[in-house]
N, C-alpha and C positions, 0 to 999 in steps of 0.2 A: 504493500500500500504506500503510495507516494506521500512524502511528508508535506504537510501544510505548515509553512513557517510564518512567524510573526511578520517578517519583513523580507524583501528581496532588494538586491542592489539596483539602484537606479542608474548606475554606470554600466552601460552595456558594451557589447563588442564594437559597435560603431564608435562609441565614445573613446574606447581604448585605441582604436585605429587612428582616429583623429588626433588623439594625444601623441601617439607615436610619430605621426607626420609632423606635428609641431616640434616635438623633441629633436627630430632630425634637422631642424633649422638651428640647433644649438643655442636656444634662447637662455636668457637669465632665468634661473629657477627660484631664487630667493625672492622675497617680496619686492615688487617693482611695478612697472607700468601695467601689467596685466591685472594685478591686484586693484589698481585704481579703476580700471575698466569694469571689473566685476562689481566693485563697490557702487559705481555710478549706475550700472545696469540694475543692480538690486534696488537701489533707491528709486529708480524710475518705475520698476515693477511694483514696489510697495506703495509708493506715493509719499515718500519721505525726502527731506532735503539732503540729508547726509547719512552715510553708512560707513562702518568700520569693520573690516574683515579680520577675524582673529582665529585662533586655533581650535576653539570649541564653543558650544553654547554655554558650558560651565564658565569658561573664561569670559564670555560676554556678560554674564551676570556679575562676575567679579569686577570687570571694567566699569559697569554701570555704577555700582556702589562706590568704587574708588574715585570715579570722576565726580560724583556728587560731593564727596569730601574735599577733593582738591579744588573744586570750583567754589568751595565754601557755601554751597547751596544748602547743606545741612551741617550742624556742628558735630564735633567728635562725640562719640558715645550716645548718639541719637537712638531713639527707639524706632524700629522698622517692623512693620506688620508683614508676616509671612504666612501663607495659608498652610494649614496642617497637612493638606494633601498637595504635595509638590515634589520636588526632587532635592536630593542632598545638597546640590550646589545652588539651590535658591537660599537655603538656610546657612550653609557653611560660610560663605563670604561675609554675611552679617556678623557672625561670630569672629571670624578671622580678622576683620577690620576694626574690632573693638566696639562695634555697634551692638545694640541690645534688641534681641528678637522678641516679638510678641506673636505667638502662634494664634491664628484665628481658625475657628471651626469652619466647616464647609456647609453648603446647602446641598440637598439631594436632588435638586431640579437640574442643575448643570455642573455640579461638582466643583464649582469655584467657591469663593468665600461666602459664608452666611452674612448677608449684608446688614442684618439687625445686630449681629455680634460685632461686625466691623464698625458700625456706627458707635456702638458702646465703647469699643476700644479707642476710637477717635475722640470721643467725648472725655473719657476718663484718663487715658494715658497720654494723649496729645503727641502721637508719633510724628516723625518728620516725613516718613515715606511709607508706601505700601508696595509690595511686589504682588501683582495680580497674575496668577498662573491660569491660563486657559487649558483645561485638562483634556487631553486626547482629542483635541479639535473642537470640543464643545464651546459654545459662546457664552460668556458671562453676561449679566445684565449691565451692559456698558453704559447705558444712560444713567442708571442710578449710581454706579461706581463713580463715574466722573462727577456727578452732582455732589456726592459725599466728599470727594477729594477737594472740590472747589469750596464747599461749605466750611470744611474744617482746615483748609489750607494744608493739605497733605499731598506730597509729590507722588504721582502715579508712575510706577515702572511696570512694564508689561513683559512677562516671560511668555513668548509665543513659540517656544521650541517645539511643542507638540501640535501646533495649530497653524502652521504656515498656510495662508490662503483662506482661512476662516474669516467671515465678514459679518458685520452688523449693519444692516441697511446699506449694503454695498460699500461700506467703509472697512478697509482691512484692519483686522486686529494687528496691533503694533503701531498704529497711528493715533491712538487715543491718549497715550501718556507722554511724559517728558522724554523717556527713552524706552527702547524695547530690545529684547534679546531673541535670537533665533539660533537654531542648530542645523548644521548641514552634515551631521554624522551619518554613517551608514544606517539604513533603516528608517531615517526620517524622510520627509517629503522629497527632498533632493539630497544628493551626497557630493561632498568634495573630499571624500575619504574621512578626514577629520575637519571640523571647521565650525565657525559660528559668526554671527553678525550682530553688531549693535547699530540701531538706527535712531536718529533724532532729528529734530528741526532746529536745535539750539546750537548756534555757531561756536560759542565758548566751549560747551561740552564736547562738541565734535573735535576741536583742536586738542583738548585735554585727553580725550580718548586716544587720539593718534599718538600723543606723546607717551602716555603711560603704557600703551601697548608695547612700546619700544623703549624701555629703560627709564623714561622720563626726560629724554632729550628733546630738542626742538626741530629735528631734521624734517619731520613729516608735517609740521604745522604750517599754516598759511603764513605768508611773508609778514603780514601786519602783526600777527601774534609773535612771531620770531623776534621782530624788531623791538616790540614792547618788552619782552622778557630780557633780551640782551642789554637793552638800555637800562632797565631796572637794576640788573645785577652787574652791570659794567663788564660784559663779556664781549671780547672781540671775535672776529670771524674764525681765527685759528683755534682759539680755546673753545669755541662753541661746539666743536666736534665731540668733545667729551665733557660737556657741562650738562648736569641733570637738575631740572627745575622741580620735578615732582617725584614722589615715591613710586617708581615705575616697576614694571614687570618685563618679561619677554614673552609675549602672548601672540606673536606674529604667526600668520600662516605663510604660505609660499605662493609664488606665481604659478607653479604647477597645479596646485589645488584651485587657485583662482581661474585658471584656464578651464579646468573641468567644470567649475561653477558657471562659467559663461554659457557652456553648452547645456548644462542642467536647467538654467533659467528658461531656455527655449521650450522646455518640456513642462514647466511647472504648472501652467494653467490646466493642461490636460490631466496631469497627475492629480491635481486637486479635484477636478470633475470626476475622475474615476473613483477616488477615495470617497467622495460624497455619494456617488451612486451605490457603492458597496455598503456604505453606512445605511442607506435607506432600504436596501434589500434585507439587511439584518433586521431592521425594525419590522419589516413586513413578515419575516419568516420565523422570528423567535417569539415564542409565546411565554413571555415572562410577566405574569400578572402580579408578582411580588414587588417588582420595581420597574418603573419606566421613567426615564429622564424626560425633560420637556425641551422641545425645540421650537423656537418662535418662527413664525412665517417670515419674519424680517431677517433671519439669520441663515448664513450659508456655512455648513459644517464641513470643513476639510479634514475629515476624520483621520486620526493617527492610528487608532485601534478602537474596537467596539467594547464599551464598558458594560459589565454585568454585575448585578448584585442579587444574590439568591442564597437562602439558607442551605441549599443543597450543593454549595460550592465544591466541597471536597469530592462528592460523587461525580459532579459534572467534570471537574478537572481530571479526575482519574479516567473517566470515559474518553475525554479528549486525548490524554496522553496515550491511552491504550490504542487509540486510532491514529496515532502518529500526527497529532495536531498540537502545535505549540500554544501555550497559554502562559500568562504571568499574573502575579498579584496586581491589583489595581494601583498602579505605580508602586509606592513602597508603604502604603498604609499611612498611619499617623506619624508625622515627623516628631511628635511629642513622645514617641516610644522608641525612637532610633537611639542606639547606644551612644553615639557621639553627643547627642543632645542631653540624654539622661545623665551622662557623666558630669555635666556641668550644671544642669538645672533641675534634675529629677524628672520623673514621669509627669507628663501633662495630659490629663484626662479631658477629653472633649466629647460631647454627646454624639454628633452625627458621624464623625470620623470613625467612631467605634464600629458602626455598621460596615464601613469599608474594611476595617481590620478583620472583621469576622467573616464577611460574606462577599467581598469584592474581588473581581478578577477581570481580565480582558481577553478579547478574542482577536485573531489576526485580521489585519486589513492593510492592504497595499495596492498600488495601482495595477499590479500584474495579476491580482487574484481573479480567478475565473468564476463564472456564475455557478458552475458545478461545485467548486470548492466552497463557496459560500453556502450552498445548499447542504453540502456534506457537514460542514461545521454546525449549521443551524439544526439539522436533524439530530445530531448527537447531543447538542445542548438541550433540545426539547425533550429527548429521552431522559436526560439527567434531571431535568426539572420535574418530570412526572414520577421519578423514582421515589420510593419511600425512604425517608431519612433514617 
């Protein structure tokens, strides 16, 4: 029985052949002009003024928070709201940068943050920023999220790593907040082998992002920003090569990966359409009366994987595995129970995320899935739902 995998590589033989042809021109492989081309093409596709290509979506999250601090948009040790259902590297950078995480419970309609709980945190804790994670392609209530952020003067950051191409009222996720992060890792909507992107409309943040991506120097910054920094610190042109203005990292990607990204962007719209089509087929074919998420008519779901919540989870997962079908927990459950968080803060109990911990998992979805594969997965899931616990 052929295996149904969670993901398939979006880099195909044609892409590899094109890459080989480019490599035979003996181009520069480290970050250079092709990276700039990819960043511009990504911005054009997304509808953002600026984008910065880096080595992973996790690094993109780190860059966003570090840029906020370096731009003095938030003070040191600020409180940052992070959803309990997210990824390790939404939460880790908050802790690593000396910021204070506030875990927020989720809602069971779209698996993003419980907005009543979020407003309570805004009122009582007065955080500086919130990281909004759109889970598996599902679309949060963007209107209320942005209203709350404006009302309480909280900076909105979007993690769109799982939801590239998802939209609310034809507006791309990743264009609602001050900055947004994306992943181009294998298995995501498009692949540059490893990779991530930060997008923003803010010129200062754009220049700081470029600087801290590469050690904290000024080489990639716009001329006007270079001149201001060199004048402020009395740096001449020769010494500017090794002068570092910010606490930087080395999170660059390469022109080789950017070259792959240029070709991947040509496919992206069709990939999103296929993922959405598969998502809707799952909705039609899986009979899960225990839990159904809500999708607004104004939302387009560029599905990363199909979320499931059911008390027969263990039975269903066993049946899937026995039939050579990959499945996973619904992301990593509650971040408030992850060892790295518990070691510092203790266990954080939250009501709704407990349901995910106990009963959540997800099903394969990618642009190359066939109708027969979706039917096979759905049939097995339905048989597990009907099984006695």
